[in-house]
N, CA, C, O and the ligand as a Tripos MOL2 file, in Angstrom:
@<TRIPOS>MOLECULE
protein
  249   247    63     0     0
PROTEIN
NO_CHARGES

@<TRIPOS>ATOM
      1 N         184.1750  186.1390  -87.6520 N.3       1 MET1
      2 CA        184.7520  186.4460  -89.0200 C.3       1 MET1
      3 C         184.1890  187.9110  -89.6630 C.2       1 MET1
      4 O         183.0380  188.2810  -89.4320 O.2       1 MET1
      5 N         184.9970  188.5970  -90.3830 N.am      2 ARG2
      6 CA        184.4100  189.8050  -90.8560 C.3       2 ARG2
      7 C         184.8090  189.8080  -92.3500 C.2       2 ARG2
      8 O         185.8230  189.3090  -92.8400 O.2       2 ARG2
      9 N         183.7710  190.4950  -93.0010 N.am      3 ASN3
     10 CA        183.8860  190.6260  -94.4040 C.3       3 ASN3
     11 C         184.7430  191.7720  -94.9190 C.2       3 ASN3
     12 O         184.5000  192.9330  -94.5930 O.2       3 ASN3
     13 N         185.6570  191.4700  -95.6530 N.am      4 VAL4
     14 CA        186.4800  192.7440  -96.0930 C.3       4 VAL4
     15 C         186.1100  193.0920  -97.6030 C.2       4 VAL4
     16 O         186.1870  192.2730  -98.5190 O.2       4 VAL4
     17 N         185.7360  194.2900  -97.7290 N.am      5 ARG5
     18 CA        185.2030  194.6610  -98.8870 C.3       5 ARG5
     19 C         186.1190  195.6890  -99.5910 C.2       5 ARG5
     20 O         186.9760  196.3270  -98.9800 O.2       5 ARG5
     21 N         185.8560  195.8210 -101.0620 N.am      6 CYS6
     22 CA        186.5250  196.8210 -101.7320 C.3       6 CYS6
     23 C         186.0210  198.0400 -101.3590 C.2       6 CYS6
     24 O         184.8060  198.1390 -101.1900 O.2       6 CYS6
     25 N         186.9200  199.2230 -101.1630 N.am      7 GLY7
     26 CA        186.6560  200.2980 -100.7100 C.3       7 GLY7
     27 C         186.0570  201.3150 -101.7670 C.2       7 GLY7
     28 O         185.7110  202.4660 -101.4980 O.2       7 GLY7
     29 N         185.9850  200.6870 -103.0640 N.am      8 SER8
     30 CA        185.5050  201.4210 -104.2600 C.3       8 SER8
     31 C         184.2710  200.9320 -104.6310 C.2       8 SER8
     32 O         183.3590  201.7190 -104.8870 O.2       8 SER8
     33 N         184.0990  199.5730 -104.7030 N.am      9 CYS9
     34 CA        182.9260  199.2920 -105.3770 C.3       9 CYS9
     35 C         182.0310  198.1230 -104.2150 C.2       9 CYS9
     36 O         180.9550  197.5760 -104.4550 O.2       9 CYS9
     37 N         182.7280  198.0080 -103.1600 N.am     10 ARG10
     38 CA        182.0960  197.2260 -102.1210 C.3      10 ARG10
     39 C         182.0740  195.7230 -102.5260 C.2      10 ARG10
     40 O         181.4520  194.9030 -101.8500 O.2      10 ARG10
     41 N         182.7010  195.4130 -103.5410 N.am     11 ALA11
     42 CA        182.7300  193.8950 -103.7470 C.3      11 ALA11
     43 C         183.4420  193.1420 -102.5610 C.2      11 ALA11
     44 O         184.3980  193.6720 -101.9950 O.2      11 ALA11
     45 N         183.0110  192.0100 -102.2200 N.am     12 LEU12
     46 CA        183.4960  191.2880 -101.1840 C.3      12 LEU12
     47 C         185.1260  190.6140 -101.6180 C.2      12 LEU12
     48 O         185.2870  189.8040 -102.5320 O.2      12 LEU12
     49 N         186.0480  191.0660 -100.8860 N.am     13 LEU13
     50 CA        187.2890  190.4750 -101.2540 C.3      13 LEU13
     51 C         187.8200  189.2740 -100.5490 C.2      13 LEU13
     52 O         188.4090  188.3900 -101.1710 O.2      13 LEU13
     53 N         187.6260  189.2260  -99.2790 N.am     14 PHE14
     54 CA        188.0870  188.1200  -98.5840 C.3      14 PHE14
     55 C         187.3280  188.1980  -97.1120 C.2      14 PHE14
     56 O         186.8070  189.2170  -96.6600 O.2      14 PHE14
     57 N         187.3720  186.9930  -96.5060 N.am     15 ARG15
     58 CA        186.8620  187.1070  -95.0280 C.3      15 ARG15
     59 C         187.9830  186.6110  -94.1320 C.2      15 ARG15
     60 O         188.6710  185.6300  -94.4120 O.2      15 ARG15
     61 N         188.1370  187.4050  -92.9540 N.am     16 ALA16
     62 CA        189.3040  186.9710  -92.1380 C.3      16 ALA16
     63 C         188.4840  187.1390  -90.7350 C.2      16 ALA16
     64 O         187.4590  187.7850  -90.5200 O.2      16 ALA16
     65 N         189.4300  186.1900  -89.6810 N.am     17 ARG17
     66 CA        189.2030  186.3340  -88.3860 C.3      17 ARG17
     67 C         189.7650  187.7280  -87.9290 C.2      17 ARG17
     68 O         190.4620  188.4300  -88.6610 O.2      17 ARG17
     69 N         189.3420  188.1130  -86.4550 N.am     18 GLN18
     70 CA        189.6550  189.4310  -86.0640 C.3      18 GLN18
     71 C         191.1490  189.6590  -86.1010 C.2      18 GLN18
     72 O         191.6190  190.7470  -86.4320 O.2      18 GLN18
     73 N         191.9880  188.4800  -85.7130 N.am     19 ASN19
     74 CA        193.4330  188.8400  -85.4890 C.3      19 ASN19
     75 C         194.1220  187.9160  -86.6270 C.2      19 ASN19
     76 O         195.2310  187.4070  -86.4690 O.2      19 ASN19
     77 N         193.4050  187.7740  -87.6870 N.am     20 ALA20
     78 CA        194.1620  186.8670  -88.7590 C.3      20 ALA20
     79 C         195.2130  187.6610  -89.4010 C.2      20 ALA20
     80 O         196.1500  187.0220  -89.8790 O.2      20 ALA20
     81 N         195.2290  188.8860  -89.4970 N.am     21 ILE21
     82 CA        196.1520  189.8550  -90.1770 C.3      21 ILE21
     83 C         196.9540  190.2900  -89.1500 C.2      21 ILE21
     84 O         196.5150  190.7330  -88.0890 O.2      21 ILE21
     85 N         198.3840  190.1510  -89.4950 N.am     22 ALA22
     86 CA        199.5070  190.6700  -88.7700 C.3      22 ALA22
     87 C         200.1850  191.7600  -89.4110 C.2      22 ALA22
     88 O         201.0310  192.4240  -88.8120 O.2      22 ALA22
     89 N         199.8660  191.9660  -90.5560 N.am     23 GLY23
     90 CA        200.6470  193.1360  -91.1170 C.3      23 GLY23
     91 C         199.8460  193.7730  -92.3550 C.2      23 GLY23
     92 O         198.6740  193.5010  -92.6150 O.2      23 GLY23
     93 N         200.6140  194.6140  -93.0390 N.am     24 ASP24
     94 CA        199.7860  195.3720  -93.9820 C.3      24 ASP24
     95 C         199.2890  194.4500  -95.2390 C.2      24 ASP24
     96 O         199.9860  193.4800  -95.5360 O.2      24 ASP24
     97 N         198.3180  194.6770  -95.8460 N.am     25 ILE25
     98 CA        197.8700  193.9160  -96.7940 C.3      25 ILE25
     99 C         197.3970  194.6420  -98.1080 C.2      25 ILE25
    100 O         196.5150  195.4940  -97.9980 O.2      25 ILE25
    101 N         197.9050  194.3710  -99.2870 N.am     26 GLU26
    102 CA        197.4120  195.1150 -100.3810 C.3      26 GLU26
    103 C         196.7840  193.9330 -101.3330 C.2      26 GLU26
    104 O         197.3930  192.9150 -101.6620 O.2      26 GLU26
    105 N         195.3660  194.2970 -101.7300 N.am     27 ILE27
    106 CA        194.6390  193.1070 -102.4810 C.3      27 ILE27
    107 C         193.9480  194.0830 -103.5470 C.2      27 ILE27
    108 O         193.3670  195.1540 -103.3770 O.2      27 ILE27
    109 N         194.1920  193.3970 -104.6150 N.am     28 LYS28
    110 CA        193.4390  194.1370 -105.7620 C.3      28 LYS28
    111 C         192.1110  193.6920 -106.0270 C.2      28 LYS28
    112 O         191.9800  192.4770 -106.1770 O.2      28 LYS28
    113 N         191.0390  194.4530 -106.1220 N.am     29 CYS29
    114 CA        189.6920  193.9970 -106.5060 C.3      29 CYS29
    115 C         189.5960  193.2960 -107.7840 C.2      29 CYS29
    116 O         190.1630  193.7620 -108.7730 O.2      29 CYS29
    117 N         188.9570  192.2650 -107.8400 N.am     30 ARG30
    118 CA        188.7180  191.5320 -109.1080 C.3      30 ARG30
    119 C         187.6170  192.2400 -109.9660 C.2      30 ARG30
    120 O         187.4440  192.0590 -111.1710 O.2      30 ARG30
    121 N         186.9460  193.0220 -109.2080 N.am     31 ARG31
    122 CA        185.7620  193.6080 -110.0870 C.3      31 ARG31
    123 C         186.0760  194.9680 -110.7420 C.2      31 ARG31
    124 O         185.7860  195.2650 -111.9010 O.2      31 ARG31
    125 N         186.6820  195.7220 -109.8850 N.am     32 CYS32
    126 CA        186.9690  197.1080 -110.4060 C.3      32 CYS32
    127 C         188.3950  197.3530 -110.5510 C.2      32 CYS32
    128 O         188.7920  198.3740 -111.1140 O.2      32 CYS32
    129 N         189.2250  196.4430 -110.0580 N.am     33 GLY33
    130 CA        190.7790  196.7610 -110.2120 C.3      33 GLY33
    131 C         191.3890  197.6950 -109.2380 C.2      33 GLY33
    132 O         192.5830  197.9680 -109.3610 O.2      33 GLY33
    133 N         190.6570  198.2330 -108.2440 N.am     34 THR34
    134 CA        191.3070  199.0400 -107.1750 C.3      34 THR34
    135 C         192.1130  198.2970 -106.3620 C.2      34 THR34
    136 O         191.7890  197.1810 -105.9560 O.2      34 THR34
    137 N         193.3380  198.9440 -106.0450 N.am     35 LEU35
    138 CA        194.2200  198.3790 -105.0580 C.3      35 LEU35
    139 C         193.8370  198.8000 -103.6690 C.2      35 LEU35
    140 O         194.0330  199.9640 -103.3200 O.2      35 LEU35
    141 N         193.2210  197.7870 -102.7380 N.am     36 ASN36
    142 CA        193.0100  198.0870 -101.5430 C.3      36 ASN36
    143 C         194.1190  197.9190 -100.5080 C.2      36 ASN36
    144 O         194.6860  196.8290 -100.4260 O.2      36 ASN36
    145 N         194.4310  198.8450  -99.7830 N.am     37 HIS37
    146 CA        195.5580  198.6410  -98.8130 C.3      37 HIS37
    147 C         194.8160  198.6740  -97.3830 C.2      37 HIS37
    148 O         194.0890  199.5930  -97.0050 O.2      37 HIS37
    149 N         195.1510  197.4190  -96.5990 N.am     38 LEU38
    150 CA        194.5340  197.1600  -95.5130 C.3      38 LEU38
    151 C         195.4790  197.0030  -94.2340 C.2      38 LEU38
    152 O         196.5200  196.3630  -94.3830 O.2      38 LEU38
    153 N         195.1910  197.5220  -93.0490 N.am     39 ARG39
    154 CA        196.0220  197.4820  -92.1350 C.3      39 ARG39
    155 C         195.3090  196.8280  -90.8000 C.2      39 ARG39
    156 O         194.1010  196.9010  -90.5740 O.2      39 ARG39
    157 N         196.2480  196.1970  -89.9840 N.am     40 PRO40
    158 CA        195.4750  195.4580  -88.9250 C.3      40 PRO40
    159 C         195.1780  196.5790  -87.8420 C.2      40 PRO40
    160 O         195.8530  197.6080  -87.8630 O.2      40 PRO40
    161 N         194.3010  196.4220  -87.0100 N.am     41 TYR41
    162 CA        193.8500  197.3340  -85.7950 C.3      41 TYR41
    163 C         193.1810  198.6280  -86.3420 C.2      41 TYR41
    164 O         192.5890  199.3510  -85.5400 O.2      41 TYR41
    165 N         193.2340  198.9240  -87.5040 N.am     42 GLU42
    166 CA        192.0950  199.9320  -87.9700 C.3      42 GLU42
    167 C         191.7280  199.4050  -89.2450 C.2      42 GLU42
    168 O         191.9960  199.8880  -90.3450 O.2      42 GLU42
    169 N         190.9720  198.1800  -88.9400 N.am     43 PRO43
    170 CA        190.8890  197.4380  -90.2350 C.3      43 PRO43
    171 C         189.6620  197.7210  -91.0580 C.2      43 PRO43
    172 O         188.5660  198.0220  -90.5850 O.2      43 PRO43
    173 N         189.9360  197.6010  -92.2760 N.am     44 PHE44
    174 CA        188.9190  197.5900  -93.3440 C.3      44 PHE44
    175 C         188.0650  198.7570  -93.2940 C.2      44 PHE44
    176 O         186.9840  198.6070  -93.8650 O.2      44 PHE44
    177 N         188.2340  199.6620  -92.8610 N.am     45 SER45
    178 CA        187.2550  200.8640  -92.8430 C.3      45 SER45
    179 C         187.6830  201.7770  -94.0040 C.2      45 SER45
    180 O         188.8790  201.8860  -94.2750 O.2      45 SER45
    181 N         186.7720  202.4120  -94.6730 N.am     46 ASP46
    182 CA        187.1550  203.0710  -95.8840 C.3      46 ASP46
    183 C         187.0590  204.5490  -95.3800 C.2      46 ASP46
    184 O         187.3440  205.3940  -96.2280 O.2      46 ASP46
    185 N         186.7490  204.9410  -94.3010 N.am     47 ARG47
    186 CA        186.6460  206.1300  -93.7170 C.3      47 ARG47
    187 C         188.0400  206.8600  -93.2770 C.2      47 ARG47
    188 O         188.8520  206.3450  -92.5090 O.2      47 ARG47
    189 N         188.1590  207.9200  -93.7800 N.am     48 PRO48
    190 CA        189.5850  208.5890  -93.1000 C.3      48 PRO48
    191 C         189.3760  208.8360  -91.7440 C.2      48 PRO48
    192 O         188.2640  209.0070  -91.2430 O.2      48 PRO48
    193 N         190.5240  208.8560  -91.0990 N.am     49 GLU49
    194 CA        190.4220  209.2150  -89.6240 C.3      49 GLU49
    195 C         190.1160  210.6450  -89.3090 C.2      49 GLU49
    196 O         190.6870  211.5730  -89.8820 O.2      49 GLU49
    197 N         189.2970  210.7870  -88.4800 N.am     50 ARG50
    198 CA        188.7580  212.0880  -88.2460 C.3      50 ARG50
    199 C         188.9800  212.1710  -86.6460 C.2      50 ARG50
    200 O         188.2210  211.5430  -85.9080 O.2      50 ARG50
    201 N         189.9510  212.8970  -86.1630 N.am     51 PRO51
    202 CA        190.0270  213.0360  -84.7200 C.3      51 PRO51
    203 C         189.0990  214.0840  -84.1860 C.2      51 PRO51
    204 O         188.9940  215.1950  -84.7040 O.2      51 PRO51
    205 N         188.4600  213.7110  -83.1820 N.am     52 LYS52
    206 CA        187.3350  214.6440  -82.5610 C.3      52 LYS52
    207 C         187.9280  215.9090  -81.9320 C.2      52 LYS52
    208 O         188.8450  215.8070  -81.1170 O.2      52 LYS52
    209 N         187.4550  217.0320  -82.2710 N.am     53 ARG53
    210 CA        187.7530  218.2150  -81.6240 C.3      53 ARG53
    211 C         186.9970  218.4210  -80.3700 C.2      53 ARG53
    212 O         185.7900  218.1890  -80.3040 O.2      53 ARG53
    213 N         187.7620  218.8940  -79.2860 N.am     54 THR54
    214 CA        186.9500  219.2950  -78.3040 C.3      54 THR54
    215 C         187.5410  220.6330  -77.7150 C.2      54 THR54
    216 O         188.6990  221.0140  -77.8890 O.2      54 THR54
    217 N         186.6760  221.2130  -77.0710 N.am     55 ASN55
    218 CA        187.1220  222.6550  -76.6000 C.3      55 ASN55
    219 C         188.3100  222.6100  -75.6300 C.2      55 ASN55
    220 O         188.4840  221.6100  -74.9320 O.2      55 ASN55
    221 N         188.9880  223.4820  -75.5780 N.am     56 ALA56
    222 CA        190.2150  223.4340  -74.8360 C.3      56 ALA56
    223 C         189.6470  223.4770  -73.3290 C.2      56 ALA56
    224 O         190.1310  222.6930  -72.5120 O.2      56 ALA56
    225 N         188.7350  224.2820  -72.9780 N.am     57 CYS57
    226 CA        188.3350  224.3610  -71.7110 C.3      57 CYS57
    227 C         187.3280  223.1260  -71.2640 C.2      57 CYS57
    228 O         187.1200  222.9010  -70.0720 O.2      57 CYS57
    229 N         186.8110  222.4600  -72.1650 N.am     58 GLY58
    230 CA        186.2030  221.1700  -71.7510 C.3      58 GLY58
    231 C         184.5740  221.5980  -71.5660 C.2      58 GLY58
    232 O         183.7340  220.7020  -71.4750 O.2      58 GLY58
    233 N         184.2350  222.8350  -71.5230 N.am     59 SER59
    234 CA        183.0460  223.3120  -71.4080 C.3      59 SER59
    235 C         182.0110  223.4450  -72.4960 C.2      59 SER59
    236 O         182.2730  224.0760  -73.5200 O.2      59 SER59
    237 N         180.7820  222.8380  -72.2940 N.am     60 SER60
    238 CA        179.7810  222.7640  -73.3240 C.3      60 SER60
    239 C         178.8590  223.9450  -73.2010 C.2      60 SER60
    240 O         177.8660  223.9760  -73.9270 O.2      60 SER60
    241 N         179.0920  224.9160  -72.3570 N.am     61 PHE61
    242 CA        178.1120  226.0190  -72.1840 C.3      61 PHE61
    243 C         178.5280  226.9210  -73.3920 C.2      61 PHE61
    244 O         179.6930  227.2470  -73.6180 O.2      61 PHE61
    245 N         177.4340  227.2910  -74.1490 N.am     62 PRO62
    246 CA        177.6520  228.1580  -75.2770 C.3      62 PRO62
    247 C         178.3240  229.5270  -75.3060 C.2      62 PRO62
    248 O         178.4290  230.1410  -76.3680 O.2      62 PRO62
    249 ZN        186.0720  197.0380 -106.4390 Zn       63 ZN63
@<TRIPOS>BOND
     1     1     2 1
     2     2     3 1
     3     3     4 2
     4     3     5 am
     5     5     6 1
     6     6     7 1
     7     7     8 2
     8     7     9 am
     9     9    10 1
    10    10    11 1
    11    11    12 2
    12    11    13 am
    13    13    14 1
    14    14    15 1
    15    15    16 2
    16    15    17 am
    17    17    18 1
    18    18    19 1
    19    19    20 2
    20    19    21 am
    21    21    22 1
    22    22    23 1
    23    23    24 2
    24    23    25 am
    25    25    26 1
    26    26    27 1
    27    27    28 2
    28    27    29 am
    29    29    30 1
    30    30    31 1
    31    31    32 2
    32    31    33 am
    33    33    34 1
    34    34    35 1
    35    35    36 2
    36    35    37 am
    37    37    38 1
    38    38    39 1
    39    39    40 2
    40    39    41 am
    41    41    42 1
    42    42    43 1
    43    43    44 2
    44    43    45 am
    45    45    46 1
    46    46    47 1
    47    47    48 2
    48    47    49 am
    49    49    50 1
    50    50    51 1
    51    51    52 2
    52    51    53 am
    53    53    54 1
    54    54    55 1
    55    55    56 2
    56    55    57 am
    57    57    58 1
    58    58    59 1
    59    59    60 2
    60    59    61 am
    61    61    62 1
    62    62    63 1
    63    63    64 2
    64    63    65 am
    65    65    66 1
    66    66    67 1
    67    67    68 2
    68    67    69 am
    69    69    70 1
    70    70    71 1
    71    71    72 2
    72    71    73 am
    73    73    74 1
    74    74    75 1
    75    75    76 2
    76    75    77 am
    77    77    78 1
    78    78    79 1
    79    79    80 2
    80    79    81 am
    81    81    82 1
    82    82    83 1
    83    83    84 2
    84    83    85 am
    85    85    86 1
    86    86    87 1
    87    87    88 2
    88    87    89 am
    89    89    90 1
    90    90    91 1
    91    91    92 2
    92    91    93 am
    93    93    94 1
    94    94    95 1
    95    95    96 2
    96    95    97 am
    97    97    98 1
    98    98    99 1
    99    99   100 2
   100    99   101 am
   101   101   102 1
   102   102   103 1
   103   103   104 2
   104   103   105 am
   105   105   106 1
   106   106   107 1
   107   107   108 2
   108   107   109 am
   109   109   110 1
   110   110   111 1
   111   111   112 2
   112   111   113 am
   113   113   114 1
   114   114   115 1
   115   115   116 2
   116   115   117 am
   117   117   118 1
   118   118   119 1
   119   119   120 2
   120   119   121 am
   121   121   122 1
   122   122   123 1
   123   123   124 2
   124   123   125 am
   125   125   126 1
   126   126   127 1
   127   127   128 2
   128   127   129 am
   129   129   130 1
   130   130   131 1
   131   131   132 2
   132   131   133 am
   133   133   134 1
   134   134   135 1
   135   135   136 2
   136   135   137 am
   137   137   138 1
   138   138   139 1
   139   139   140 2
   140   139   141 am
   141   141   142 1
   142   142   143 1
   143   143   144 2
   144   143   145 am
   145   145   146 1
   146   146   147 1
   147   147   148 2
   148   147   149 am
   149   149   150 1
   150   150   151 1
   151   151   152 2
   152   151   153 am
   153   153   154 1
   154   154   155 1
   155   155   156 2
   156   155   157 am
   157   157   158 1
   158   158   159 1
   159   159   160 2
   160   159   161 am
   161   161   162 1
   162   162   163 1
   163   163   164 2
   164   163   165 am
   165   165   166 1
   166   166   167 1
   167   167   168 2
   168   167   169 am
   169   169   170 1
   170   170   171 1
   171   171   172 2
   172   171   173 am
   173   173   174 1
   174   174   175 1
   175   175   176 2
   176   175   177 am
   177   177   178 1
   178   178   179 1
   179   179   180 2
   180   179   181 am
   181   181   182 1
   182   182   183 1
   183   183   184 2
   184   183   185 am
   185   185   186 1
   186   186   187 1
   187   187   188 2
   188   187   189 am
   189   189   190 1
   190   190   191 1
   191   191   192 2
   192   191   193 am
   193   193   194 1
   194   194   195 1
   195   195   196 2
   196   195   197 am
   197   197   198 1
   198   198   199 1
   199   199   200 2
   200   199   201 am
   201   201   202 1
   202   202   203 1
   203   203   204 2
   204   203   205 am
   205   205   206 1
   206   206   207 1
   207   207   208 2
   208   207   209 am
   209   209   210 1
   210   210   211 1
   211   211   212 2
   212   211   213 am
   213   213   214 1
   214   214   215 1
   215   215   216 2
   216   215   217 am
   217   217   218 1
   218   218   219 1
   219   219   220 2
   220   219   221 am
   221   221   222 1
   222   222   223 1
   223   223   224 2
   224   223   225 am
   225   225   226 1
   226   226   227 1
   227   227   228 2
   228   227   229 am
   229   229   230 1
   230   230   231 1
   231   231   232 2
   232   231   233 am
   233   233   234 1
   234   234   235 1
   235   235   236 2
   236   235   237 am
   237   237   238 1
   238   238   239 1
   239   239   240 2
   240   239   241 am
   241   241   242 1
   242   242   243 1
   243   243   244 2
   244   243   245 am
   245   245   246 1
   246   246   247 1
   247   247   248 2
@<TRIPOS>SUBSTRUCTURE
     1 MET1         2 RESIDUE 1 A MET
     2 ARG2         6 RESIDUE 1 A ARG
     3 ASN3        10 RESIDUE 1 A ASN
     4 VAL4        14 RESIDUE 1 A VAL
     5 ARG5        18 RESIDUE 1 A ARG
     6 CYS6        22 RESIDUE 1 A CYS
     7 GLY7        26 RESIDUE 1 A GLY
     8 SER8        30 RESIDUE 1 A SER
     9 CYS9        34 RESIDUE 1 A CYS
    10 ARG10       38 RESIDUE 1 A ARG
    11 ALA11       42 RESIDUE 1 A ALA
    12 LEU12       46 RESIDUE 1 A LEU
    13 LEU13       50 RESIDUE 1 A LEU
    14 PHE14       54 RESIDUE 1 A PHE
    15 ARG15       58 RESIDUE 1 A ARG
    16 ALA16       62 RESIDUE 1 A ALA
    17 ARG17       66 RESIDUE 1 A ARG
    18 GLN18       70 RESIDUE 1 A GLN
    19 ASN19       74 RESIDUE 1 A ASN
    20 ALA20       78 RESIDUE 1 A ALA
    21 ILE21       82 RESIDUE 1 A ILE
    22 ALA22       86 RESIDUE 1 A ALA
    23 GLY23       90 RESIDUE 1 A GLY
    24 ASP24       94 RESIDUE 1 A ASP
    25 ILE25       98 RESIDUE 1 A ILE
    26 GLU26      102 RESIDUE 1 A GLU
    27 ILE27      106 RESIDUE 1 A ILE
    28 LYS28      110 RESIDUE 1 A LYS
    29 CYS29      114 RESIDUE 1 A CYS
    30 ARG30      118 RESIDUE 1 A ARG
    31 ARG31      122 RESIDUE 1 A ARG
    32 CYS32      126 RESIDUE 1 A CYS
    33 GLY33      130 RESIDUE 1 A GLY
    34 THR34      134 RESIDUE 1 A THR
    35 LEU35      138 RESIDUE 1 A LEU
    36 ASN36      142 RESIDUE 1 A ASN
    37 HIS37      146 RESIDUE 1 A HIS
    38 LEU38      150 RESIDUE 1 A LEU
    39 ARG39      154 RESIDUE 1 A ARG
    40 PRO40      158 RESIDUE 1 A PRO
    41 TYR41      162 RESIDUE 1 A TYR
    42 GLU42      166 RESIDUE 1 A GLU
    43 PRO43      170 RESIDUE 1 A PRO
    44 PHE44      174 RESIDUE 1 A PHE
    45 SER45      178 RESIDUE 1 A SER
    46 ASP46      182 RESIDUE 1 A ASP
    47 ARG47      186 RESIDUE 1 A ARG
    48 PRO48      190 RESIDUE 1 A PRO
    49 GLU49      194 RESIDUE 1 A GLU
    50 ARG50      198 RESIDUE 1 A ARG
    51 PRO51      202 RESIDUE 1 A PRO
    52 LYS52      206 RESIDUE 1 A LYS
    53 ARG53      210 RESIDUE 1 A ARG
    54 THR54      214 RESIDUE 1 A THR
    55 ASN55      218 RESIDUE 1 A ASN
    56 ALA56      222 RESIDUE 1 A ALA
    57 CYS57      226 RESIDUE 1 A CYS
    58 GLY58      230 RESIDUE 1 A GLY
    59 SER59      234 RESIDUE 1 A SER
    60 SER60      238 RESIDUE 1 A SER
    61 PHE61      242 RESIDUE 1 A PHE
    62 PRO62      246 RESIDUE 1 A PRO
    63 ZN63       249 GROUP 0 **** ****
């Protein structure tokens, strides 16, 4: 089970199994009123996606 928390105030919204969610979810936080939009497979993270940048040549030599 994983705890799903509000992205704004970190209040516990609900708990769910890993595969319990099949589609998008919108849930309003009872504490602060923020509408949290959750998606399966990139679940419950409040961090924006940041693709890693790699050098085109792949070399780590300075
Ligand atoms: Zn909240």
